[in-house]
N, C-alpha and C positions, 0 to 999 in steps of 0.2 A: 236800110241796112245800117246807116250811120246812126239813126234814131235808136235802133235796137242795141247797138254797142254803147250808146250813151247811158241807156237804162242799166245795163250790166255794170258799168263803171260806178254808177251811183250806189247800186246794191253792195258792191264790193267795199266802197268807202264806209257805208253804214256798218257793215259787219266788222270792219277793222276798228271803228270807233267804239262799238259795243265791247269788243275784246279789251280795248285799252281801258275802258271804264271798269270792267271786272278786275283786271290786273291791278288797277289803282286802288280799288276798294280793298283788295286782298293785302296790298302793301300797307294801307292805313291800319287795317285790323292787326297786322303783324307788329307794326311799330307800337301800337297801343299796348299790346300784350307784353312786349319786351320792356317797355317803360314801366308798366305796372309791376312786373316782377322785380325790376331794379329798385323801385320805391319800397317794395315789401322787404327786400333784403336789407336795405339801409335802415328801415324801421326796426327790424328784428335785431340788427347789430347794435343799434343805439340803446335798445332796451337792455340787451345783455351787458353792454359796457357800463350802463348806469346801475346794474345790480350790485349791492354791497358785497364785498369779499367775505366779511364776517358771516353773512347769511349763508353763503355757499359752503364754507367750512363747517358751520354748524349742521347744515343739512347732511353732510357726509358723516359727521360724528354721531348723529342720532338715527342713522339708517340701520335699524335693527334687523332688516331683512337681507342685509348683505351676506352673501354666501362665502364662508371662509375657504381659502385655498386648501385643497386636499394634498397632503404630503405625498411625495413620490414613493411608490411602493418598491421594496427591494425584491428584485427578481432572482430567484434561485434557479440556476441552470441545472441541467442533468449532471454536468461535471461537478458543480458545487455540492450536489446532494451527497457525494461520497467524501467530501472534505470533513474530517473529524471535528474541526472547529465549528462547523455549522450545526452538528448534532449535539454539541455541549449546551446544557441549559445555562443561559446567561441571565443574571438579574438585570432588570430594566431600571435605568436611572431616572430620576425625576426630570421632567421637562424644565428647561431653563433657557431664557434668552441671554446669550453670552454677552450681548452689548449692555446688559443691565449691571454686570459686574464692574466694580471700581477698577479702572485701568488708566494708566498715564497716556497710552496710545501715542507716545512721542516718536516711535519708530515704526509705526504701521503694523500693528499686530495682525496676523493672518492665521489661517487654520492648518498650517503645515504641521507635520509631526517631526519633532526635533529631539535629538538625543544629547544627554549631558551627564555631568558628574557633580557631586557636591563635596567640597574639600574644606579642610581646616589645617591647623598646624600639625595635627596627628598624621598627616600624609608626608610630613617632612618637607624637604626642598624638592619641588616638582620641576621637571624639565618640560616646560610648556610647549616648546617646539615639537617635542616628540608627541605630546598629547594632541596637538593640533594635527599632526600627521596621521593620527589614528582615526580621524573623522568625527571627533567630538564637536558638537555644535555650540554648546554653552556650558558654563560652569557656575554653580551656585557656591559662592565663597562665604564661609563663616567670617563675619567681621568682628564679632565680639560676644560677650556674655556678661550677665550679672552674677557676681560671685555668690555662691550658695550660702556662704557663711557670713561674710561681711556686708553683702548687698552692694558692693562697689562694682561699677561698670568697668569692664576691662576689654581691651582690644585683643583680638587673636594676633599673636606675634608674627604670623605669616600672611595676614589679610592683605595688606597693601602690596606686598610682593606678588601674591597670587593674582590680585586684580590687575596689577600693572602688566605682568607677564602674559596673562591670558589675553588681555586686550592687545598687546603687542603682536601676538601670534594669531590674531583674527578670530579668537573665540569670544562669543558674546558673553557678557557677564551679568549674573544676578547676585543677590546677597541674602544672608539670613543672620538672625540674631538669636542667641540662646537666652531666654528670659527666665528669671525667677521673681518677677514683679509680684507684689502682694497688694498693690492698689492701682487704680486706673491712672493716678498721677505718676506713679513709677513707670507704668507702661508708656505714657506720653513722653516721659523723660528719656526712656530707652529709644523710642522712635526718633526723637529729636537728635539724640546722640548719633544714631545710625545715619540719619540724613546728612548730618554735618560731616561724619567720617567718610562717607562715600561720595561726597559732592564733587570731588575733583576727578572722579573716574566715570567711565562710560557704562552706566548701569542700564542695560537694555531689558533684561529679564526681571521678574518680580523681586521684591524684597520680602523674605519670609519671616514669620514669627514662629519660633520653635520653643516648645515648653514641655519638658519631660521630667519624670522622677518625682512628680508632685505628691505621690502617695507614700513616699518614704517618710518616716517620722523625723528624719534629719532635714527635710526640705523646708525652706522658708514658706512654701505654699501649702504645707501639710493640712492646715486647719481650714483652708478655703473650700467653699462649696463649688459644685460644677458651674452654677450660675455666676458666681463671683469670678472664677477663673475665666469664663467665657467673656464676661464683660471687660475684664482686664485685657484679654487678647484683642477684642474688637476695638478697644481704645487705642492700642498700638497700631492696628491695621488702619483705622480711620485717620490717625495722625500721619502715617507714612503716605497714605493716599493724598492727604492735603499738602504734603511736601513735594508732590509731583512724581512719585514712584508708584508702581503697581503692587498693591499689597497681596500677600498670599499666606494662608494658614497651613502649618505643617502638623500632622499627627499620624499615629498609626491607625490602621484600619479598625482594630478592635476598639480603640478609643472613639473613633468617629461614628461607627455603625450604630444606628438606632439611638443616636444622642447618648451613647453610653457614658462618656466622660466629658463631653463638650456639648454645647448647644449647637450641634452641627447643622441642624435644619435651619437655624437662624443665620449662622455664619456664612453658609454656602449661598445664601440669597444675594449677598453683596460682595463676597470675596472668593478668589480662586482657592481651591483646596489642593494641597500637596500631600499625598497620602503615601505612607510607608507600608508596604505589604509584601513580604518575602515568600519564597518557595511556591510561587504560583506559576501556572502555565504561561510561558512567554513566547510560545511558538508563533503566535499571531499578535504580537504586542500592539500593533497599530489599532486593534479593536478596543484596547483598554481592558482594565481589570474587571472581573465579574463582581461588581460592587454596586449596591443599590442607591448610592448617593452620587454627588458630584466629585469628579476627579480631573483636575486640569493638568496635574503633573503626578506621575507615579514613580516612586522610589522602589524599584522592584528587587534590588539586592544590595547588600553591603559587602559583598565579596568580589567586586569587580577587579579585574587585572587590566591596567591601562599602561601602554608604553610611556615611560617618563615618570611613573609613580611607583616607588618601591613598595609601598604599603597597599593593602587592599583598600578599595574605595567604593563609596556608594554610587550606584548608577541609576539614572533617571530617564524617563521619556516624558516629554511635554506634548500635549495635544494642542499646541499653538506654536507659532514662530513669529519672526519679525522681518519686515522688508528691508530694514536698515539697522544701523547701530546708533543708539541714542548718544547724544552729546553730553559731556559732563555739565552739570549745572553750574559749577564754578570753574571757569576757564582761566583763572588768574595764574595758573602754573603750579606745579607740585615738585617735591623733591624725589629723586630716584630712590626707590625702596630696595633694600637688600633682604635676602632670605635669612630667616632665623635658623642658624645651623644647630642651635641647641634645642630645637623644638621637641625632639624626641628623647631628650635627656634632661635630668634634673641636676643642676650644679649647686652645691652648697657653697655659699660665699666665704672666702678666706682672704687673708692678706699676709703673704709670707714670701721670703726670698728662697729660691731653690736653684740648684744646679744639677747637671746630669751626673749620675753615678759613673758613667763612662762617656757615652754620647747618646743623644736621642734626637729623632726627627721632630721638627715643629711643623705641624700641618695646618692647612687653612680651615679644615673642619674636623670634628672628632670622629674620624672614620679612617679605615685603611682600605676602603673600597676604591673602585676605579674612579669615583667622583672626587676623591681626595688627592690633594697635591702637597708634596713636601716642599715647604717654602725655604727652610734652612735647617742646619743641624746645630744643636746646642751641645757643647763639649764640657767636660768636667773643668771647673774653674770659671766658666762663663756663667753669669747669674741672670735670672729672670724673676719677675714677680708673679707668683701663683695667686690668681684671684678666685678660682673656683675648683672644686673637686667633685667628681661624679662617682657614684657607686658602680658605674659601668666600667670603671678603670681608666677614665680620662681626666686630665687636668687642663684647665684653662690658664694660660700664662701670657704675660705681656713682656715682650722683648723689643727694646728700642721703640717703644710707643705703639707697637702693633700687637694685636691679639692673635695668638696661635693656640694649638691644642697638641698635647703630648701624652704618651702613656704614663700614667702616674707611677708605676713601679720602676720606671727608668729615671725618676727624679729623687732628690734628697734635699732635706733642709740643713744637713750637715755640710756647711760650706768648706770645712777643713778636711773632709774625707778625701783620701787619695783616689785617683781614678782607678776603677776596677779594670782588670785586664781582660775579663770576659763579660759579655753582656748578661745581666741577671735574667733569670727566668721571669716571665710575666707573673704578677701576683696571683693570677687565677690558676697557675700551674705549679703549685709547690711540690717539693720532693716528698711525697707522702706515699704510704703503701697502697697497693692495689687491693683494697679490702673486699670488694664485692665483684661478682661476675659481670654485673651491668656496667662496671667502671673499667673493664679491661681496655688497656691502651691509654688510659688517662692516669695521671698521678695524683689526682685530687681525691681525698678521702671523704666519703659521704656517710653520715649517720642515717640509718633507715628510718623513715617516717611514713605515715599514711594519712594524708589530710587533703581536703578539697580546698583549693585556692582560686583566686581570681586576680587579675592585674588591678593595681590602684588606679591607673589610667590606661597605659598602653605598655606592652613589653615585647621584646624580641626573644623568641625561643631559638636556641642555637644547636648546632650539631655537636659541639663540644664546649666545655666550660672555659671559654677564653674569648676576649675581644681583640686579641693581638695576633693570634696564629692565623696565617693566611688560609688554612683549611677549616677554620671555624666560620661556618656560614649561617646566615639567618634562614631558618626553615619556615618559620611562621611568625606573624605579628598578631598578637591577641589584645583585645580591648577589654576594658572594664565590663563586668557582667558575664563574660564567658568563663566557665569553670572547667578545671581539670585537676588531676591528682598530683600532689607532690609526694614523691617516693623517697627522696633523700635531701639532706641539707648539710652544707659545710659552713659553719658559723665563723670560722677563722678567716675565710676568704670571701664569704658572702655569696656563694652560689647555691642554687637549688637544682635537683634533678627532678624532672616531671615527666608524666606520661600524657601525651596529647595526640588525639586521633591515631592511637595505636603505635606511636613513636616515642622513644626515650630521647628527651631533649634537655637542654640546660638553660638557665636564665639567672639573672641577678636577683637575689632574694629580696632586696629592699624595695623592689618594684611590685612585690606580691603582698596580698593580705588574705586572711581566712575568708572563705565565702560565707555569706550570711545564710 
């Protein structure tokens, strides 16, 4: 019995030993496999790390079998199918990589749709706080122009004020220059002048090159070819870009389309296009105009009404925006700019001493509107120096070293004349007969004429022939190029009767000229 138990014990020990040997062999094989894998990974990693970077980049560049990404398709829903905008045939613009365009990118340009206006001195004194309250995002401010006759570069008299006040009220600012350059050297000169002029202001939006009227025989650029004008424009744009601003080219759709008047297909490859095209469908303006070229900014009307601006104004939509406001390039400080209150009036310079015929109010601006303030009253016997006279019926006078404005007909150069006991009638309202039915209620006599006229620059059309009567209101402001019919003229007092948009209105004759 004891012997049998001993044999069983020996067999059990041998079985355990065999199992231990098998387990040991398995562990050895597992360790060898893991170690081999580890060595292989290290070897591959070392080879990869030692591979030249230039060779990897070149391999990507020459991979001709790479599959381009497919653009995301536009899905038209059942509801969209009834949208009239979807059914309108829209021309397809050329493909363009936006990042290829010259851009300062100092404020983080993005793809937002933003709305703005472009202004000059012809909008008069703008209340920029009201403009800001209207929701306007940006303003393109005309900073200057090259004189079409003398070739002299001149600043827009309200440019600094407009840039300053727009900036103060949180409106991002861009700029533009009206060029009549006839050489690339003149274009570079213009760009350098603009860059210097705007350097103390926060110019976030582009700086535009504007050139119009080159087909008129009186233009400095009349003899230039399309290629010459385009090269001049691109010289300006290139120089502005070099100065750290985003260049932009402005022209009308008719001039741009199919390279009609400009080398558009060349210009748009490097620069933003600002296109003027009026009377188009703007019901879905975010989609842009139906134009077959590039359009970064669309000026879609020149008849905009904006709170804070008395005159009609150009309105724009930009298919880009900015994350921030650019800093001025020159931060050395600048002087406070004032509005040019004579921007919409031409004053002939004089130098003479005047007094009031009886008494007259001296105002801060040549207007009797709500924006005008009576600063003091000049009475007969008190003298002032008249420095300017406008055919609109206003005089610029200096009294105690301060400039004011007074109604001309209330002043006289006869310093010995006694004070009148009654205030004289305004010069625009003489005691004349009521000769025609169209003049009923007015005492200004008009000689009937029938001729087509246009403003020399800009003109106010009023409800009656007077700038002093409180019920004489400006019904319309008309700019050069717009024609209407003059039906009567009064040469003694300088007023014209005109028909405009079916209305009988009145304006100062000296601001008109015969239409070509």
